[in-house]
C-alpha positions in Angstrom: 29.8 6.2 -31.1 28.9 9.7 -29.1 29.5 12.5 -31.0 31.9 15.4 -28.8 31.3 19.5 -29.4 34.2 21.3 -27.8 33.2 25.2 -27.6 35.8 27.5 -25.9 34.5 30.3 -24.0 36.4 34.1 -23.5 34.0 36.5 -21.7 30.6 35.0 -23.8 28.4 35.8 -21.0 26.5 37.6 -23.6 26.4 34.6 -26.0 26.3 31.2 -24.1 22.3 30.9 -23.6 21.5 31.9 -26.5 25.0 29.4 -28.5 23.3 26.5 -25.8 20.1 26.8 -27.2 20.8 26.3 -31.0 23.7 23.6 -30.2 20.7 21.9 -28.6 18.2 23.0 -31.6 20.6 21.8 -34.2 22.5 18.3 -32.7 18.9 17.3 -31.4 17.1 16.8 -34.8 20.8 14.8 -36.5 20.2 11.6 -36.0 23.3 10.3 -33.5 22.2 7.3 -32.3 25.3 7.5 -29.6 24.0 11.0 -28.9 26.3 13.8 -28.1 27.8 16.2 -25.7 28.6 19.1 -25.5 31.7 20.6 -24.1 32.5 24.3 -23.0 36.2 25.0 -21.6 36.4 28.1 -19.9 39.7 30.0 -21.1 39.8 32.5 -18.6 37.1 34.6 -19.3 37.3 37.3 -16.5 33.4 38.2 -16.8 29.8 35.7 -15.7 31.2 33.6 -18.1 31.9 30.3 -15.5 29.1 31.1 -13.2 27.0 30.4 -16.0 28.3 27.8 -17.6 28.6 25.4 -14.5 24.3 26.2 -14.6 23.8 25.0 -17.5 25.4 21.8 -16.6 23.9 21.7 -13.3 20.6 20.9 -14.8 22.1 18.7 -18.4 23.8 16.1 -18.2 25.2 16.5 -22.3 26.9 19.4 -20.8 30.5 18.9 -19.2 32.1 22.6 -18.1 36.0 22.6 -17.4 37.6 25.7 -16.0 
């Protein structure tokens, strides 16, 4: 079984990188035989949150970005 962590994002461009790194640190340390996925959901952000989410998702197969 895979663990899915769903995170709503609203105007968080200043925090997305730190949030992503901290979540990876916790999830990588857990014994999850089925793996995990992070789902970042853009909740109508008016800053560059969506662009940052897309860039992270392009580099990490564990991350799904939803607009």
